[in-house]
C-alpha positions as CSV (number, residue, x, y, z in Angstrom):
1,M,3.2,-12.8,-5.8
2,K,3.8,-11.7,-9.4
3,A,1.8,-8.6,-10.2
4,P,1.7,-6.8,-13.6
5,I,3.5,-3.5,-13.5
6,L,2.2,-0.5,-15.4
7,I,4.1,2.8,-15.9
8,I,1.9,5.8,-15.5
9,K,4.0,9.0,-15.9
10,N,1.4,11.3,-14.3
11,L,0.9,9.1,-11.2
12,P,0.7,11.4,-8.2
13,A,2.9,9.1,-6.2
14,A,6.0,7.0,-6.9
15,G,3.9,3.8,-6.7
16,M,0.4,2.6,-6.2
17,A,-1.4,-0.7,-6.0
18,I,-4.7,-1.1,-7.7
19,F,-5.6,-4.8,-7.8
20,P,-4.2,-6.6,-9.6
21,F,-1.7,-4.1,-10.9
22,I,1.3,-2.2,-9.5
23,L,1.5,1.3,-11.0
24,L,4.8,3.1,-11.0
25,K,5.7,6.7,-12.0
26,N,8.6,5.6,-14.1
27,E,10.5,2.6,-15.5
28,K,13.5,3.1,-13.2
29,L,11.3,2.3,-10.2
30,K,10.9,-1.3,-11.4
31,Q,14.4,-1.8,-9.9
32,D,13.4,-0.4,-6.5
33,W,12.5,-3.6,-4.6
34,S,11.3,-1.8,-1.5
35,I,8.6,0.1,-3.5
36,I,7.6,-3.1,-5.3
37,N,7.4,-4.9,-1.9
38,H,5.4,-2.0,-0.4
39,E,2.9,-2.2,-3.2
40,K,2.7,-6.0,-3.0
41,I,1.8,-5.6,0.6
42,H,-1.1,-3.4,-0.5
43,L,-2.1,-6.0,-3.0
44,R,-2.2,-8.6,-0.2
45,Q,-4.3,-6.3,1.9
46,Q,-6.7,-5.8,-1.0
47,L,-7.0,-9.6,-1.4
48,E,-7.6,-10.0,2.4
49,L,-10.6,-7.7,2.2
50,L,-11.9,-8.9,-1.2
51,V,-10.7,-5.7,-2.9
52,L,-13.6,-3.2,-2.8
53,P,-13.9,-3.1,1.1
54,F,-10.1,-2.3,1.2
55,Y,-10.7,0.9,-0.8
56,I,-13.7,1.9,1.4
57,L,-11.8,1.3,4.6
58,Y,-8.7,3.0,3.3
59,L,-10.7,6.2,2.4
60,I,-12.6,6.2,5.7
61,N,-9.3,5.7,7.7
62,Y,-7.7,8.6,5.7
63,L,-10.7,10.9,6.3
64,I,-10.8,10.2,10.0
65,N,-7.0,10.8,10.2
66,L,-7.4,14.0,8.2
67,I,-9.9,15.3,10.8
68,R,-7.7,14.1,13.6
69,Y,-4.3,15.4,12.4
70,K,-5.4,18.2,10.0
71,N,-2.5,17.4,7.7
72,H,-2.7,15.3,4.5
73,H,0.8,13.7,4.9
74,T,0.3,12.8,8.5
75,A,-3.2,11.5,7.8
76,Y,-1.8,9.3,5.0
77,L,1.1,7.9,7.0
78,N,-1.3,6.9,9.8
79,I,-3.6,4.9,7.6
80,V,-3.4,1.4,9.1
81,F,-2.7,-0.1,5.7
82,E,0.2,2.3,5.1
83,K,1.6,1.6,8.5
84,E,2.0,-2.1,7.7
85,A,3.3,-1.4,4.2
86,Y,5.9,1.1,5.4
87,K,6.9,-1.0,8.4
88,Y,7.7,-4.1,6.3
89,D,8.6,-2.7,2.9
90,L,12.3,-3.4,3.5
91,E,11.6,-6.9,4.8
92,I,11.6,-8.8,1.5
93,Q,10.5,-12.1,3.1
94,Y,7.5,-10.5,4.9
95,L,4.8,-11.7,2.5
96,K,6.4,-15.2,2.1
97,K,6.1,-15.7,5.9
98,G,2.4,-15.3,5.8
99,N,1.5,-12.4,8.0
100,W,-2.1,-12.3,6.8
101,Y,-4.1,-9.4,8.2
102,G,-0.9,-7.8,9.6
103,W,-2.6,-4.4,9.3
104,L,-4.9,-5.2,12.2
105,K,-1.9,-5.0,14.5
106,M,-1.5,-1.4,13.4
107,I,-4.9,-0.3,14.7
């Protein structure tokens, strides 16, 4: 999957996926294949859910986690979409093997 990469210096995270773009905090991160792979996993998740429902489910999952864990970082790490992306961001062949709807295994 080839995604256009945009550099956004004020981005609140190192990387972010907003279909169909990968947003990075700085140019150097273009060389970090694990961040790129992580964001590509998010792009796949967005496609799986036809984009808009992804953002709704992501937010709902985060808010439920925030109530549950009472901590932003812990809530973020326990979003099912983040669990899949972090689990496989170092596995460069993950997306090529298929693995559609892999985030469902994280529920």
